[in-house]
N, C-alpha and C positions, 0 to 999 in steps of 0.2 A: 342482721347487724342488732346489739344490745346496748350499746349507748350511744347518747347524744355527742360526747366526745370522752378525750383522753379521763384515763377513770384519777378523780383528784386524788389520791394518794399517792399516783406517781410522783405528781407535781412536787413531793415534797422531796423524792431520791433520798439518798444516802444520811437528808439531816435527822438531825438527833433531835425530838422537842420534847416538848410535855405529851406525857403519854394521852390527856384528853384533847390535843392538837391533833395529832395522829388518829386517836379512834374519829374523832372528827372528819378529816379528811377519808378516813376510811367508811363512813359511812355515810356521807354524803353525795357517794355513790349511788346512792339508792334514788336522788334525785334526775338520775342520768340513765336509768337503767329501765329502757321500757319496758311493757310487762306483753311476755312476749305473746299469749292468746292472740290479743287483737292485731299485733302486726298480722298474724296469719289469718288472722280472718280476712284482711282487707281495710284495717283501722292507717291511714296515712301515718309517719312518726311526727309529723308538726303536729298533729290531734292526737296521739299518742299518749297513752296515761302510764305516766312511772310508778313504779312500785312507791316512792315516797306521797306522790297523790292518792295512790290505793289504800296507805297504812293511815292519809290524812281521813278519808272519806270514812275510813271503819272506824276511828277513833272516835268520832264525832258518833255517826252510829250508835256505839256499842254503848258511848256514853247516856244519849236521849233513851234507848230503846230500853238498857237497864235500871234505868232511875225511873223513869215510866211503868216498868211491867217485873223487875225483877230487882227488887232492894236488897236484896238477903244476899246477893252477890257480894264479893269485895269488892270495889271501886277501883282502888288505887292497882292493885293485884289484876285486873281487871285492861284495863286501860296500858301500864307498862308490858303487859302479855302483848296485847295489840298494838304498842311501839317496836317491839322485837321481832315479833314472828315471822318479818321477813330479812332478818340480819343474816340469813345463812345464805341469801342473793348474793353480798354483798362478792363474796368472794368465788360460789358459784354458778352465779347467774340467775335466769329467771327458768327452771326448767319445767318443761313441762309435760303431760303424758304423749305429746307427741316429739318429743326427741329419744322417746324410746330408755330411754336411764332408769334400772332396775332403783324401786321406793330407798331397797339399802343401801346403793349408791350415794343416792341424790342426799338421802340424811345425813350419811359420812362426810362428802363435801358440803352441806349445811351448818351440821355439827364443827364442823372444823373450821369455817368461815368466821361462826360467833365468835366462838374460845379463842380466836385470832385479835379479832375486833375488840372482844369485851374483856378478853381475860388483862389486856392491859392495865385497865382501871380497877381503883382501889372497890369499889364495890363489884367488879366483874362477874366472879364468881357468882354473887347470889344473881345476879341477870343471865348469866349461864343457864339457872338451875330453874329458871322462870321460863326461858325459853325451851329445855329440858322440860318442862312441864306440861306448857303449850303441845309442844311435838307429843308428849304421851296422850295427852289426849284425857285424864281420867278424872280430873278435878274439875266442879262445874265452871271453873271461869274456862278454864283450858275448853271444853265441850262446846261452852257458848260464844268465845271468840274464833272457833273453828266456825260454826253456824253463821256467824257476820261476813267471816273472808267471803262465804259463799252468797250471803245478800247482798254483800258489795258487789260481787262481782255481777248477780243478776241485775241490779239496776246499772251499772255502770254500762251492761250491755242492753239496757233499754233505753239510755240516755245515746247513744252510739245505733240502735235500732232508729228511733227517734231522731236523727240526724243524717241517716241514709246510707250509714259507713258497715253498721254489724249487722247480720240477721242475728235476734237473738235467739233464738230457739232452743238452741245447744246449749247456751250457758243456763237457759234457763230448766232445762232438763238437768243440767247437771246441778244446780241447785237445790232442785227438788229431791234429789236424792241425799241430798247432805243435810237438811232443814227438819230436824224433830221437833224441835219448839212450837209449838202451834201459832202464837202471837207469829214468828217468825214463817208461817207458812202461810197465814192470815196475808201478812204485806205480801209476799209472791202471787198468789194469789190476782191478788190487787196488781202486781205489777202487769201480769198475764192480762187482766182487762183494759189496763193503759193502752196495752199493745195490740189489743184483734179490732 
């Protein structure tokens, strides 16, 4: 099961309203979309993190770590990228490697979702471009957000392990492969110490 309830956008039916309201009902779906990796590893739905909760944690991590250690990054771009990075899951769902979906198909589905939700907004094209930049991972901000995504996963895994819900080892190993920033690697090392 991927959601807590019927997708909020379905509640609008065929009703025409302001593009902002329609987009809100669509991205509100992220508050109801469970992170599938946790469910598949045994986290119960009532305690499972949603995509929106993950995005909130990432935004705080990105802000605090970048302010303290990476002041050269464009903070506005960074936080916008964090907020938008999982918008593809609105329409595509939380596709994990266990789903066996090819990366190109996953990207196409997510890109379609992002364009559909954000494209209706007056500034939507700029947001879609920012999502594309994140996906390409070629700018310093995009590379940092991708690493924060994995660090947040490792931290959440540590929380779940401490609560007796999930074995964090697989998630920590995945994060270790993705983290290239020495500061973020040091945080991951400390997480391992805490869990040992």
